[in-house]
N, C-alpha and C positions, 0 to 999 in steps of 0.2 A: 128255723130252729131257734128257740130262745136261749139266753145265756143261763147256765146253771147257777143257782144261788144256794149257798149252804144254809142250813137251818140255824136258828138262833142258838139252840142248845149245843150244837156242834161247835159253833164259834166260841161260846162261853167256855167250853171244855178246853178248846185250843188256847185261848187266852191264859187260862190258869196253868196249862202245861208249859207255856212259853215264859211265864213270869220268872224273872231273875236269870233267864238263860238266853233268849233269842229275841230278835227284832219284832216289834219295837218296845219290848218290855224288859230289857236287860237291867235297867238301873232303877226300877220303881219298887215300891214296897208292897209285899204280898197282901197286907191287910187292906191297903187302899184299893188294890185291884179287886179283891174279893168284895169290897164295899160297892164298887161300881158295877161289877158283874151282877151282883144281887139286885141292882136297880134297873139294869137293862131289860126292857120289855119288848123291844123291836130292833130292827136293823135300820130304822130311819136315821139318815145321816145327821139331822139336826139334834135328834135325841142323843145320839152318840156324842156329838160335840158338847152338848150341854152337860152331860153326866161327867165326862172326863174333865171338862173345863172347871167344874166345881172344885175338884181337887187341886187343879192348877192355881185357881184363884186363892184357895186357902193357903198354899205355900208361898205365893207371891206376897200376900198380905203379911205372912209371918216373916218373910225376908225383909220387907220394908220396916217392920217393927224392930227386928234385930239390927238392921243397919242404923236406925235412929239411935239405938243404944250402943252403937259401936262394936257390936258382937261379930266376930269373924264367921260365925255360923250362917250369917246372912247369905254368903256365897252358895253354900250347900242348899239352903232353902230356895233361893232363886233358881238353882239348877234343877231341883226337883219340880218346881213350878213349870219350868220349860219342858221337862219330860212328860208331865201329865197333859200339858197343852199340846205337845207334839202328838201324843196318842189321840187326842181329841181331833186333830186335823187329819189323822191317818186314814187312808193312804194319801189323799189329796184334799185340799179345802174346796170341795165341789158343792158345798151348801153354805148358807149364811152362818150357821153356828160353827161349822168346821172352819170357815174363814176367820171367825172370831178367835178360835183356838190357834190358828196359825199366827195371827197378830199377837196373841198372848205369848206364843212360843218365841217369836222374834224379840218381843219386849223383855221377857224374863231372861232369855239367853244373854242379851246384851247387858242386863243388870248383873248377871253372874260373871260376865267376861273379866272384870278386874280381879276377880278372886281365883281365876284359873292359873294353873302352872303348867307350862310357861304362860305369861300374860298374852292375852289375845287382842290384836289390833284389827279393827274394822277398816277396810280400805274401799274407797270408791274410785273406779277407773273410768274416765270419760270414754264413751264409745258411741260413735255415730249419733250424737245428740242425746244419747241416753247414758246409762252407766252400768258397769259390771261391778258387782259387790263381792268382796272376798274377805276371809279371815286369815291373818298372818300370825303364826306363832313361831318364835325362835327359841330353841332350848337355852336355858340359862348356862352361861359359861362357855358357849361356843363363839367362834369368831368366823364370820362370813361362811356359815355352813352351806352345803348344798340344800336345795329346796325341792320338795315334792308337792306338785299341784295335784289335788285330787278332788273327786266329787262322786256322788251317788247316782241313783237312777230315778225312776218315776216317783218313788215314795221316800227315799233316803236323801234328804236335802242337806245343805252345807252345815246346818246346826247339828246334824245327827251323826257327825263323823268323828266324834271324840275318840272312840276306841282305835280307829285306824291311825289317827294323828298321834295318839300316845305311843303306839307301837313304833312309829317312825321317829318320834322324839327320843325314844330310848336308845336309838342308834346314833344320835347326834345330828339328825337331819331336821331342817325347818319344814314347816308345812304351810301351804296356801290353799284354803278350801273354798270352792265356789259351787254354784249350781249349774247343772247342765241346761241347755236350751229347753224351754218349756216348764222348767221347775223353779220354784222359789223366786229369787230376784233376778234371774237371767232375763235380759230384755227381749230375747228372740225366741221363736218357736223352732223345733227341730227341722221343719220343712222350709224355713226361711232361707233364701240364698245367702251363703256365707255365714251361716250360724256358727261355724267353727271359729269365726273371727273373734268371738267373745273370749275364747281360750287364748288365741294369739295375742289379743290385747293384754291379757294378764301376763303372758310371757314377756311382752314388751316392758311392762311395768316392773316385773321382777328383775329384768336385766339392768334396770336403772337404779335399783336399790343398792346401797353401799354396805348394808348389814347382812346380806345373803349373797351367795355366789351365783349370779345370774347366768354363768356359763356352765353350771352343773345343775340342770333341771331335768326331772323326770315327771311323768304324769301317770295317774292311776284312776281308772274309772270303774265303778262297781255297778253290777247289774246292767240295766240298759245303758248306764253311763260308760260301760266298757266299750261300747260302740264308738264313742267320741274319742277315747284314748287310742283305739285302733286307727281311727281316721287321722288323728293328729300325728301318729307315727309316720304317716305318709306326707301329710301337709307340712309338718314342721320337722322333717327329717334332719335338717341341718342344725336345729337348735335343741333337740332333745337327746339326752343321754340314754333314755329308755322310756318305754310306755307299757302299761299293764292293762290288758283287757280282761277284767275279772267278771266273767259271767254273761257276756253279751254275744249276739250274733252280728253278722255284717251283711248278709244277703238273704239266705233262706228265711231267716227270722222275720223278714219284712214282706214275704210273699203270701198271698191269700191262702194257698193250700196249707201252709203252716199256721198262719196267724189266726184264721177263723176258728179252728178247733182250740187253739191255745187260749183264745179270749172267750170261748163259750163253753168248753167242756173240761179243760185240764187245770192248769195252775194249781197243782196238788199241794204246793208249799205256800201258797198265798193265803193270808189269814182268813179272808172271807170268800175265797174261791174265785172262779173266773169272772163273776159279775163285778167283783171289786177290782180285779186287774183291768178289766175293760174300762171301768170308771177312771182308773189312774191313767191308763194310756190315752183315753179320750181327752182328759184334762191336759196332759202334756202337749198334745197336738192342737189344743184349743178348739176341739169339736165336741159333739154330743153323742154321736151314734157309731156303732160298729162299722157300718158301711162307709162312713167318712174316714174312719181310721184305715180301713182296707184300701181306700182310694189313695190316701196320702203316703202310707208306709213304704210302698215299693221305691219311691224316689230316694229313700235313704240308702239303698243298696250300694256298697262300695264297689261291687262288681259292675253295676250299671254305670256308676260314676267313673269307671275306668282307672281306679286307683290300685287294684290288687297286684298288677304286674310292675308297679313303680317301686323304686327303692324305698325302704322304710328304716326308721330308727330301730334299735333293738326292741323287739316286741315280745312280751310274755303273755300267753293266753292261758287262762285258768278257768276251769269250770267242773261241775259234776257231770259224769257221763249220762245220768238220767234226767238232766234238766228238761222240763217240759214247758218252760217259758222261752228259752233261747236254745236252739238246737246245737248240740255238740258238733254236728256236721259242718257248721260254719267255721269251726276251728280247723278242720281238715281242709276246707276250702282255702283258708289263709295259708296253710302249709304248702299248698300246691302252686302258689304264685309268689313272685317277687323275692325279696330277701329271705334268708332262712329265719325261722322263728324259734323261740323257746316255748315249751308247752308243759303244763301239768294238768292232767285230767284225773279226777278222783272217781274211781269205780264205786258203784253203789250209792253215789251221792247225787243230789238234785241241784237245783239252782244255786249258783255261787259255790258249789262244792259242799253244800250243807247236807248233813244227815239229821233227820228229825229227832229232836230231843237232845242233841249234842251241841256243844260249843263249836263255833267255827274258827277257833284259835289256830288250829293246825294250818288252815289255808292262809290265814292272815300272816302267819310266820313265814310261810313259803314266799309270799308276795314281798314282805318286808325285807327278807334276806336277799332276794333277787335285786330289789331296788338298791339296797346298800352296796352290792357288788358293782352296780353301774355308777354310783355316785361317790362312794367313799373309798373303796378299796382299789 
């Protein structure tokens, strides 16, 4: 059975519906989205990258001109450039033009960084001859605040986490955003032995900083990234005040009986349907085919790894009851083993607790307040 692909006109309609509301179109301008949608004539990944990249390049050039003139609006232009480049590489930079957009997204994001509030510091942490890259932001006026290390999943990379970081900053918490294994600038793949060590290296680093409280650290993983937060709750039980698995499975999600239909038939909330989700998952694992994904994925099971009955740091599991990317059954599996867990399941909602056409703010607020209780109160 082949992987179901959505028609171009379906995807165009979904893009327009998401504009100004949901991932990855929250912060872009409607007129530019309509302009690009009008030019899209196929789902070819290079065509996609070229068309969105044109808008990104337009704003990057505008930002450079504004910066030369000393205009503070340069920051906003650079950030818009990043947003359009980001869409151009979405969900993953699996073609040459999508990779060009990813490079443009990194470049323009770092140009926007000095203008962000609070200021953003790019950090490189040595790791096994490579490096782990993260972005640290410390809210103005705070003194050694607790820090939340967080990350996204297969398509939401560290540059894409502004909304979550801002929610945490409003409570006085610092943030350190990195990429999960297989994504962005993470040097390892998910199936590499010890891939969770990239997170542990970041915790080591944060413990040594004098401007954040390295003894008050929580982690939050979104979508597939929630798997790594759940794993760290066990692996780093002594160093974490809390961990949030927001939208991921830990065992069933990696088994062929769930995964094959998830990557070929379902993915109802994924922008371009299951074919695009398969593209993203394949990229994360560094492979090209469904069969390769199905061969690798079971090794990630926390049940198979023998972790579920171990003690864990406080763990919050959040998802929509109708998620067809990561099964809600895996949350029940976590509840049946090891330390007691906190849970919030949203009825009538899909992946990440999202309801089509609605903001995900309610879920973000639940997560933010839980972390605040673990780190601040």
